[in-house]
VMD Tcl script that builds the backbone (N, CA, C; Angstrom):
set m [mol new atoms 210]
animate dup $m
set s [atomselect $m all]
$s set {name element resname resid chain x y z} {
  {N N MET 1 A 54.785 21.237 17.120}
  {CA C MET 1 A 54.303 21.684 15.829}
  {C C MET 1 A 55.355 21.352 14.762}
  {N N SER 2 A 54.854 20.958 13.627}
  {CA C SER 2 A 55.776 20.662 12.534}
  {C C SER 2 A 56.095 21.940 11.772}
  {N N GLU 3 A 57.211 21.913 11.133}
  {CA C GLU 3 A 57.647 23.078 10.366}
  {C C GLU 3 A 56.985 23.087 9.001}
  {N N PHE 4 A 56.938 24.272 8.413}
  {CA C PHE 4 A 56.395 24.416 7.065}
  {C C PHE 4 A 57.466 24.002 6.067}
  {N N HIS 5 A 57.060 23.170 5.125}
  {CA C HIS 5 A 57.965 22.746 4.057}
  {C C HIS 5 A 57.389 23.224 2.727}
  {N N PRO 6 A 58.205 23.858 1.891}
  {CA C PRO 6 A 57.701 24.326 0.590}
  {C C PRO 6 A 57.178 23.187 -0.287}
  {N N GLY 7 A 57.663 21.982 -0.053}
  {CA C GLY 7 A 57.194 20.836 -0.828}
  {C C GLY 7 A 55.712 20.563 -0.607}
  {N N TYR 8 A 55.211 20.862 0.592}
  {CA C TYR 8 A 53.789 20.672 0.881}
  {C C TYR 8 A 52.941 21.579 0.001}
  {N N LEU 9 A 53.370 22.813 -0.155}
  {CA C LEU 9 A 52.646 23.760 -1.003}
  {C C LEU 9 A 52.689 23.320 -2.463}
  {N N LEU 10 A 53.837 22.855 -2.891}
  {CA C LEU 10 A 53.975 22.372 -4.272}
  {C C LEU 10 A 53.075 21.158 -4.510}
  {N N ASN 11 A 53.046 20.243 -3.555}
  {CA C ASN 11 A 52.164 19.072 -3.689}
  {C C ASN 11 A 50.702 19.495 -3.783}
  {N N ALA 12 A 50.293 20.434 -2.961}
  {CA C ALA 12 A 48.913 20.903 -2.992}
  {C C ALA 12 A 48.580 21.533 -4.339}
  {N N LEU 13 A 49.498 22.329 -4.883}
  {CA C LEU 13 A 49.264 22.950 -6.189}
  {C C LEU 13 A 49.184 21.916 -7.306}
  {N N VAL 14 A 50.073 20.937 -7.271}
  {CA C VAL 14 A 50.077 19.910 -8.318}
  {C C VAL 14 A 48.784 19.100 -8.264}
  {N N TYR 15 A 48.374 18.679 -7.067}
  {CA C TYR 15 A 47.156 17.884 -6.954}
  {C C TYR 15 A 45.918 18.709 -7.271}
  {N N SER 16 A 45.939 19.984 -6.949}
  {CA C SER 16 A 44.804 20.843 -7.300}
  {C C SER 16 A 44.678 20.976 -8.809}
  {N N LEU 17 A 45.780 21.231 -9.474}
  {CA C LEU 17 A 45.753 21.330 -10.937}
  {C C LEU 17 A 45.342 20.010 -11.580}
  {N N LEU 18 A 45.831 18.907 -11.043}
  {CA C LEU 18 A 45.450 17.594 -11.563}
  {C C LEU 18 A 43.951 17.364 -11.401}
  {N N GLY 19 A 43.403 17.730 -10.256}
  {CA C GLY 19 A 41.968 17.579 -10.025}
  {C C GLY 19 A 41.135 18.437 -10.954}
  {N N ILE 20 A 41.568 19.671 -11.181}
  {CA C ILE 20 A 40.842 20.576 -12.076}
  {C C ILE 20 A 40.870 20.058 -13.508}
  {N N ILE 21 A 42.027 19.574 -13.939}
  {CA C ILE 21 A 42.145 19.042 -15.298}
  {C C ILE 21 A 41.261 17.803 -15.465}
  {N N LEU 22 A 41.276 16.914 -14.471}
  {CA C LEU 22 A 40.422 15.730 -14.543}
  {C C LEU 22 A 38.946 16.106 -14.545}
  {N N PHE 23 A 38.581 17.128 -13.784}
  {CA C PHE 23 A 37.191 17.569 -13.775}
  {C C PHE 23 A 36.771 18.113 -15.131}
  {N N ILE 24 A 37.618 18.904 -15.755}
  {CA C ILE 24 A 37.299 19.470 -17.070}
  {C C ILE 24 A 37.144 18.360 -18.105}
  {N N ILE 25 A 38.028 17.376 -18.059}
  {CA C ILE 25 A 37.937 16.258 -18.994}
  {C C ILE 25 A 36.652 15.461 -18.764}
  {N N SER 26 A 36.333 15.196 -17.493}
  {CA C SER 26 A 35.121 14.417 -17.218}
  {C C SER 26 A 33.857 15.192 -17.583}
  {N N PHE 27 A 33.863 16.509 -17.408}
  {CA C PHE 27 A 32.709 17.306 -17.813}
  {C C PHE 27 A 32.558 17.306 -19.333}
  {N N ALA 28 A 33.683 17.357 -20.056}
  {CA C ALA 28 A 33.626 17.312 -21.523}
  {C C ALA 28 A 33.086 15.970 -22.004}
  {N N VAL 29 A 33.492 14.889 -21.358}
  {CA C VAL 29 A 32.975 13.566 -21.719}
  {C C VAL 29 A 31.475 13.494 -21.430}
  {N N LEU 30 A 31.063 14.025 -20.292}
  {CA C LEU 30 A 29.639 14.056 -19.950}
  {C C LEU 30 A 28.851 14.853 -20.983}
  {N N ASP 31 A 29.410 15.959 -21.440}
  {CA C ASP 31 A 28.744 16.778 -22.453}
  {C C ASP 31 A 28.634 16.028 -23.774}
  {N N LEU 32 A 29.639 15.239 -24.105}
  {CA C LEU 32 A 29.595 14.460 -25.350}
  {C C LEU 32 A 28.589 13.314 -25.268}
  {N N LEU 33 A 28.370 12.768 -24.071}
  {CA C LEU 33 A 27.458 11.636 -23.920}
  {C C LEU 33 A 25.986 12.041 -23.928}
  {N N THR 34 A 25.695 13.293 -23.669}
  {CA C THR 34 A 24.305 13.747 -23.664}
  {C C THR 34 A 23.871 14.081 -25.090}
  {N N PRO 35 A 22.588 13.907 -25.404}
  {CA C PRO 35 A 22.131 14.135 -26.782}
  {C C PRO 35 A 21.991 15.618 -27.160}
  {N N TYR 36 A 22.243 16.531 -26.245}
  {CA C TYR 36 A 22.115 17.959 -26.519}
  {C C TYR 36 A 23.297 18.689 -25.888}
  {N N ALA 37 A 23.488 19.930 -26.278}
  {CA C ALA 37 A 24.590 20.727 -25.736}
  {C C ALA 37 A 24.200 21.240 -24.342}
  {N N LEU 38 A 24.932 20.801 -23.323}
  {CA C LEU 38 A 24.594 21.169 -21.947}
  {C C LEU 38 A 24.629 22.677 -21.732}
  {N N TRP 39 A 25.705 23.309 -22.193}
  {CA C TRP 39 A 25.862 24.740 -21.937}
  {C C TRP 39 A 24.748 25.543 -22.600}
  {N N LYS 40 A 24.382 25.180 -23.832}
  {CA C LYS 40 A 23.313 25.890 -24.540}
  {C C LYS 40 A 21.982 25.708 -23.825}
  {N N GLU 41 A 21.700 24.504 -23.375}
  {CA C GLU 41 A 20.439 24.239 -22.678}
  {C C GLU 41 A 20.360 25.011 -21.361}
  {N N ILE 42 A 21.457 25.093 -20.644}
  {CA C ILE 42 A 21.440 25.762 -19.339}
  {C C ILE 42 A 21.407 27.269 -19.499}
  {N N VAL 43 A 22.254 27.805 -20.355}
  {CA C VAL 43 A 22.399 29.265 -20.456}
  {C C VAL 43 A 21.321 29.885 -21.343}
  {N N GLU 44 A 21.142 29.341 -22.530}
  {CA C GLU 44 A 20.217 29.980 -23.471}
  {C C GLU 44 A 18.768 29.566 -23.236}
  {N N GLU 45 A 18.539 28.301 -22.955}
  {CA C GLU 45 A 17.174 27.809 -22.782}
  {C C GLU 45 A 16.685 27.925 -21.339}
  {N N LYS 46 A 17.575 28.275 -20.424}
  {CA C LYS 46 A 17.251 28.453 -18.991}
  {C C LYS 46 A 16.627 27.189 -18.388}
  {N N ASN 47 A 17.232 26.049 -18.658}
  {CA C ASN 47 A 16.741 24.776 -18.157}
  {C C ASN 47 A 17.266 24.569 -16.736}
  {N N VAL 48 A 16.460 24.891 -15.743}
  {CA C VAL 48 A 16.877 24.843 -14.349}
  {C C VAL 48 A 17.086 23.399 -13.884}
  {N N ALA 49 A 16.216 22.504 -14.300}
  {CA C ALA 49 A 16.346 21.106 -13.898}
  {C C ALA 49 A 17.669 20.518 -14.390}
  {N N LEU 50 A 18.046 20.828 -15.613}
  {CA C LEU 50 A 19.306 20.344 -16.150}
  {C C LEU 50 A 20.480 20.982 -15.404}
  {N N ALA 51 A 20.356 22.255 -15.055}
  {CA C ALA 51 A 21.421 22.926 -14.310}
  {C C ALA 51 A 21.632 22.269 -12.947}
  {N N ILE 52 A 20.546 21.904 -12.280}
  {CA C ILE 52 A 20.658 21.226 -10.988}
  {C C ILE 52 A 21.300 19.857 -11.174}
  {N N MET 53 A 20.886 19.120 -12.197}
  {CA C MET 53 A 21.447 17.803 -12.455}
  {C C MET 53 A 22.944 17.886 -12.752}
  {N N VAL 54 A 23.337 18.828 -13.605}
  {CA C VAL 54 A 24.749 18.984 -13.948}
  {C C VAL 54 A 25.541 19.434 -12.723}
  {N N GLY 55 A 24.964 20.291 -11.901}
  {CA C GLY 55 A 25.644 20.708 -10.680}
  {C C GLY 55 A 25.891 19.557 -9.730}
  {N N LEU 56 A 24.889 18.706 -9.566}
  {CA C LEU 56 A 25.057 17.545 -8.690}
  {C C LEU 56 A 26.028 16.532 -9.283}
  {N N MET 57 A 26.003 16.366 -10.594}
  {CA C MET 57 A 26.982 15.479 -11.233}
  {C C MET 57 A 28.392 16.032 -11.059}
  {N N SER 58 A 28.525 17.346 -11.147}
  {CA C SER 58 A 29.834 17.975 -10.956}
  {C C SER 58 A 30.343 17.759 -9.538}
  {N N LEU 59 A 29.463 17.909 -8.561}
  {CA C LEU 59 A 29.868 17.651 -7.178}
  {C C LEU 59 A 30.286 16.201 -6.990}
  {N N GLY 60 A 29.549 15.295 -7.584}
  {CA C GLY 60 A 29.904 13.884 -7.492}
  {C C GLY 60 A 31.255 13.587 -8.124}
  {N N MET 61 A 31.502 14.148 -9.310}
  {CA C MET 61 A 32.792 13.951 -9.966}
  {C C MET 61 A 33.918 14.547 -9.131}
  {N N CYS 62 A 33.671 15.726 -8.562}
  {CA C CYS 62 A 34.704 16.370 -7.742}
  {C C CYS 62 A 35.021 15.557 -6.501}
  {N N LEU 63 A 34.011 14.962 -5.874}
  {CA C LEU 63 A 34.251 14.124 -4.703}
  {C C LEU 63 A 35.063 12.878 -5.064}
  {N N ILE 64 A 34.741 12.280 -6.195}
  {CA C ILE 64 A 35.483 11.099 -6.635}
  {C C ILE 64 A 36.925 11.473 -6.954}
  {N N ILE 65 A 37.140 12.573 -7.656}
  {CA C ILE 65 A 38.488 13.010 -8.013}
  {C C ILE 65 A 39.271 13.376 -6.753}
  {N N ALA 66 A 38.633 14.068 -5.814}
  {CA C ALA 66 A 39.323 14.448 -4.572}
  {C C ALA 66 A 39.731 13.217 -3.772}
  {N N ALA 67 A 38.850 12.219 -3.726}
  {CA C ALA 67 A 39.197 10.995 -2.998}
  {C C ALA 67 A 40.325 10.237 -3.697}
  {N N ALA 68 A 40.324 10.242 -5.008}
  {CA C ALA 68 A 41.371 9.538 -5.753}
  {C C ALA 68 A 42.713 10.256 -5.641}
  {N N VAL 69 A 42.700 11.565 -5.656}
  {CA C VAL 69 A 43.936 12.341 -5.583}
  {C C VAL 69 A 44.497 12.350 -4.167}
  {N N HIS 70 A 43.610 12.346 -3.196}
  {CA C HIS 70 A 44.042 12.421 -1.804}
  {C C HIS 70 A 44.754 11.148 -1.444}
}
mol reanalyze $m
mol bondsrecalc $m
mol representation Tube
mol addrep $m
């Protein structure tokens, strides 16, 4: 068994923060590219189809970011 190194934990935290920041930026760009406000349509207008689409796009972006960071 290998020993625990604090550097491993630090690397995980740095890459996690980097992934979260990249996700937030990509979601903001996606929101700017759509002709309407995503959050308003999902929360106020209760647009379920848009919520599913945005959720799947978010999963796709997260998979791409995770593969790039890994």
